N, C-alpha and C positions, 0 to 999 in steps of 0.2 A: 814156053814153060816146060820144065822137065819135072815129072813126078818120079821120085827115086825110092825104090824099096829093095830090100834084100831077099824078099820072098817072091819066087817066080809066079805063084798063083795070084799075088797081089798086083804084080806088073800086068798080068793078063787081065785081071779085073779092071784095073785103071784104064788099060787100052780100050777094052770093050765099053766101059762107061763113057770115056771121052768120045768115042765114035757115036754111041747112042745119043749123047747130048750135043753132038755137033761141035765139039771143042777141037777144031783143027790145029789150034796152037799149043796143044798139050801132047807131049811125048812121054810115055812111061819108059823108065830106064831101070835095068837090073843092076843093083849095086853089089859090091863085094863087102865082106866084113870089114875091110880096111880102107875102102875107097868108095866114093859116090858114083864115079864113072859117067859124069855128064859128057856129052859129045863135044862140048865147047865150054869155055869159061862163061860164068853167069854173074849177074849183078848181085843177087841175093840168094843165100841158102837159108831155108826155113826148116827148122827142126821142131816138130810139135809132139810133145808127150812121149818121146822115144829116146831122150838123151841117155837114160840109164841103160838102154840096150846096146849102146856103142861100146865095144871092147877097146881097150887101149885108147881112151878118148884123146889124150894129149897128142899122141902120134897121129890119130885120125884127123884131128883138127889142124895139126901142123901140115899134113898132106893136103887138106882141104883148101889151103891158101892157094895152091896151084890151080884150083878150079874156079877161082874168083877173078873177075875182071879188075883192073885197077880201080880202087875206090869201093870194091865189093864189100858186102857185109854178111854177117851170119846172125840170124835172128833165132832166138830160142824161146819157145813157149813151153812151159812145163809146170806140173802141179806144185803148188806151194806145200811146204811141210805140214801146215795146219788145215789143208783143204779136207772137206768131209768125204771126198771120193778121190779115186785115182789109185796108183800103184801103192804097195806097202810103203810106209813112211821111210824105211831104210833105202828105198830106191828114189827118193825125192831129194832135191837140192835146195840150199839157200842161195840167194843171189851171190853171196861171198864165195860159196863153193864153186858155182858156175864160173864166176869171174876169175878165180884162182886157176882153174884148169885152162880157161881160154888165154889167160896171161902167159901161162907156161908154153902155150902153142903160138904165141906171138900176136895176140889180139888185145884190144883194149875196149872198154865200154864206150859205145857211141850214144846209146839212149836206153832209158829204162822207163817202162810204162806200167801204170798201176790200175788200169781200167778193167782188167779181168778179175772177177771176184775170187776165183779158185786157182789161178795160174799166174806164174811169173811171165813177164815179156821183156826180154833183154836183147839188145842189139849190139853187136860187136863189129869192130873194123880192124884191119891189119894195122899194127903199130908202125 
């Protein structure tokens, strides 16, 4: 498993935490603003509560396809527009907004889950 972040201090924190908890299967990776930089293709990319931080999302997601194994998926968990907490409402997305951006990048909805009370949980696969 790769834990990817663009902040060097977070990568250091994740590395120390994994070591402290004996998680030998987790490697922290420093990402760039335009790429995730995993050392090899992955089965699933999970983006949690940070989608609004990604600049040029369609380009980022298009490039992300190269980091997925065949059949790989992208899962997005992010705050609902009407959630009582989270980032400002203007930084939140509806399912239609997420899906529109991912479609532009060459993805389609694979699954949608409704069990999180304050967050969306959508899974996409390459078209």
